[in-house]
C-alpha positions in Angstrom: 30.6 -27.1 -32.2 31.6 -28.5 -35.5 30.9 -26.4 -38.6 31.4 -26.9 -42.3 33.7 -24.9 -44.4 31.4 -21.9 -44.8 30.5 -21.8 -41.1 27.2 -23.6 -40.9 26.9 -25.6 -37.7 26.8 -29.4 -38.2 27.0 -30.7 -34.7 26.4 -28.9 -31.4 27.1 -30.0 -27.8 27.5 -28.5 -24.4 29.7 -29.5 -21.6 30.8 -28.4 -18.2 33.3 -25.6 -17.8 35.9 -27.9 -16.4 35.9 -30.4 -19.3 38.7 -30.2 -21.8 37.8 -29.6 -25.4 39.5 -32.8 -26.6 37.1 -34.9 -24.6 34.1 -33.5 -26.6 35.6 -34.2 -30.1 34.4 -37.8 -30.4 30.7 -37.2 -29.4 30.6 -34.1 -31.7 32.0 -36.0 -34.7 29.6 -38.9 -34.0 26.7 -36.4 -33.9 27.2 -35.2 -37.5 24.0 -36.2 -39.4 24.2 -37.9 -42.8 24.8 -35.3 -45.5 23.1 -35.6 -48.8 25.5 -35.7 -51.8 24.9 -35.3 -55.5 26.1 -38.8 -56.4 26.2 -41.9 -54.4 25.2 -42.7 -50.8 24.9 -40.1 -48.1 28.1 -39.0 -46.4 28.3 -39.9 -42.7 31.6 -38.3 -42.0 33.6 -35.3 -42.9 36.5 -35.6 -45.3 38.9 -33.4 -43.3 38.9 -32.0 -39.8 41.0 -28.9 -38.7 41.8 -28.5 -35.1 44.1 -26.4 -32.9 46.6 -27.5 -30.3 43.9 -28.4 -27.8 43.2 -31.5 -29.9 46.8 -32.7 -30.3 46.6 -36.2 -28.8 47.6 -39.5 -30.3 44.4 -41.3 -29.4 42.3 -38.6 -31.2 44.5 -38.8 -34.3 44.2 -42.6 -34.3 40.5 -42.4 -33.8 40.1 -40.0 -36.7 42.3 -42.1 -38.9 40.3 -45.2 -38.1 37.1 -43.4 -39.2 38.7 -42.4 -42.4 38.8 -38.7 -41.6 41.9 -36.7 -42.6 43.1 -34.5 -39.8 45.0 -31.2 -39.8 45.8 -30.6 -36.1 48.5 -28.3 -35.0 51.2 -30.1 -32.9 52.3 -28.7 -29.6 55.8 -27.3 -29.6 56.3 -27.9 -33.3 53.8 -25.8 -35.3 52.2 -22.5 -34.7 48.5 -22.0 -34.8 48.8 -19.2 -37.2 48.5 -21.5 -40.2 45.1 -22.7 -39.0 43.8 -19.1 -38.9 42.6 -19.4 -42.4 40.1 -22.1 -41.2 39.6 -20.9 -37.6 37.9 -17.6 -38.5 34.9 -19.5 -39.8 34.4 -21.0 -36.3 34.9 -17.7 -34.6 32.4 -16.0 -37.0 29.8 -18.8 -36.2 30.4 -18.3 -32.5 29.8 -14.5 -33.0 26.6 -15.3 -34.8 25.6 -17.5 -31.9 26.5 -14.8 -29.4 24.0 -12.6 -31.2 21.2 -14.7 -29.8 20.2 -13.5 -26.4 19.2 -16.7 -24.5 22.3 -18.9 -25.3 24.6 -15.9 -24.8 23.5 -15.1 -21.3 22.6 -18.7 -20.2 19.3 -17.9 -18.5 18.4 -21.6 -18.2 19.6 -23.7 -15.3 19.0 -27.1 -16.9 21.5 -28.3 -19.5 18.7 -29.8 -21.7 17.0 -26.4 -22.0 20.2 -24.6 -22.8 21.0 -27.2 -25.5 17.6 -26.8 -26.9 17.9 -23.0 -27.2 21.4 -23.4 -28.6 20.1 -25.8 -31.2 17.3 -23.4 -32.1 19.9 -20.6 -32.5 22.0 -22.8 -34.8 18.9 -23.6 -36.8 18.2 -19.9 -37.2 21.8 -19.3 -38.2 21.5 -22.0 -40.9 18.1 -20.6 -42.1 19.4 -17.0 -42.4 22.6 -18.2 -44.1 20.8 -20.4 -46.6 18.0 -17.9 -47.3 20.5 -15.4 -48.7 
């Protein structure tokens, strides 16, 4: 899941339990819809991406750089993940909001398409409740 700074989900995807998180980064970033801006054309990419040590790969850094996305990814063995805690809590809070929805939390559906549909509905409800305040 990719969220904006306040925790609203921008892109959602599901994968198998044996798939590494770094393999899902490119499809999630490509899945971000165009965002309306006050001036100029619609933004098709985020300005900055924060990630933990699970995304510390040179090919991901190069791919983000080629798309014009500034990255802030903790490096393995060099930096601690504590500095990313300021940005990580928004993802954790959004995941807690998602866990509050019963169907995606328990995974009642056997088919991946159905599970993705219910997860998308839950994210839509999260956005609605957050924006209605």
